[in-house]
Each structure stands twice: as structure tokens, then as C-alpha cells.
C-alpha positions in Angstrom: 22.9 15.1 -11.6 22.1 15.3 -15.3 18.6 14.6 -16.8 19.8 11.3 -18.2 20.9 10.1 -14.7 17.7 11.2 -13.1 15.6 9.4 -15.7 17.5 6.1 -15.0 16.6 6.2 -11.3 13.7 3.9 -10.6 11.8 3.9 -7.3 11.7 0.3 -6.0 8.9 1.0 -3.5 5.9 0.5 -5.7 7.2 -2.8 -7.1 8.0 -4.1 -3.6 4.6 -3.0 -2.3 2.8 -4.6 -5.3 4.5 -7.9 -4.7 3.5 -8.0 -1.0 1.0 -10.9 -0.6 1.1 -11.0 3.2 -1.5 -8.2 3.5 -4.2 -9.8 1.4 -6.7 -10.1 4.3 -6.3 -6.4 5.1 -6.8 -5.5 1.4 -9.9 -7.7 1.3 -11.4 -5.9 4.4 -10.6 -2.5 2.9 -12.2 -3.4 -0.4 -15.3 -4.7 1.3 -15.6 -1.5 3.3 -15.1 0.6 0.2 -17.8 -1.3 -1.6 -20.2 -0.6 1.3 -19.4 3.1 1.4 -19.7 3.5 -2.4 -22.9 1.5 -2.4 -24.4 3.8 0.2 -24.9 1.0 2.8 -22.3 2.2 5.3 -24.0 5.2 6.8 -21.3 7.3 8.5 -18.5 4.6 7.9 -15.3 6.0 6.3 -13.0 2.9 6.1 -10.2 4.9 7.8 -9.4 2.1 10.2 -9.2 -0.5 7.4 -7.0 1.8 5.4 -4.5 2.4 8.2 -4.5 -1.3 9.0 -3.6 -2.1 5.4 -1.0 0.6 5.2 0.7 -0.5 8.4 0.9 -4.1 7.1 2.3 -3.0 3.8 4.8 -0.7 5.5 5.9 -3.4 8.0 6.3 -6.0 5.2 8.0 -3.7 2.7 10.4 -1.8 5.0 13.1 -4.5 5.3 13.2 -5.0 1.5 13.4 -1.2 0.9 16.2 -0.7 3.4 18.1 -3.6 1.8 17.9 -1.8 -1.6 19.1 1.5 -0.1 22.1 0.1 1.6 
């Protein structure tokens, strides 16, 4: 593959994930947790559970669209 061909290849995943509005509630929970942690009000909280819930939703909603692009 030449440099020109490689430069023309665009990864569809970021655009598909960005357009995913079904996971809004998970994103909201993650953002609230991040605000608590950054504000120092969370104690030992790390937001790992909220992060994984968000990523699972994004992956679940994005996977069919990604596979359709790859076929």
C-alpha cells in the first residue's frame, strides 16, 4: 500500500461513536462522577464502574454499524 492510499483510509469508528446518542445517561453518570473525583468530594471513588458501563453501551450500539462498514 502506498502512502497516498494509506492517507485516504479513514477510520469510521470515532464518527460512529460520536453520533451515538443512546448512551447519554451513561455519559451523564460518568461526567458527574468525574466532577466529584476532580472536586475532591469522592474520597476513594475512581469512576471505573461508570466508565465501563459507558464503554459497554457505546460498543454495543456501535458494533453493528462498524461491522456493516467492514463488510
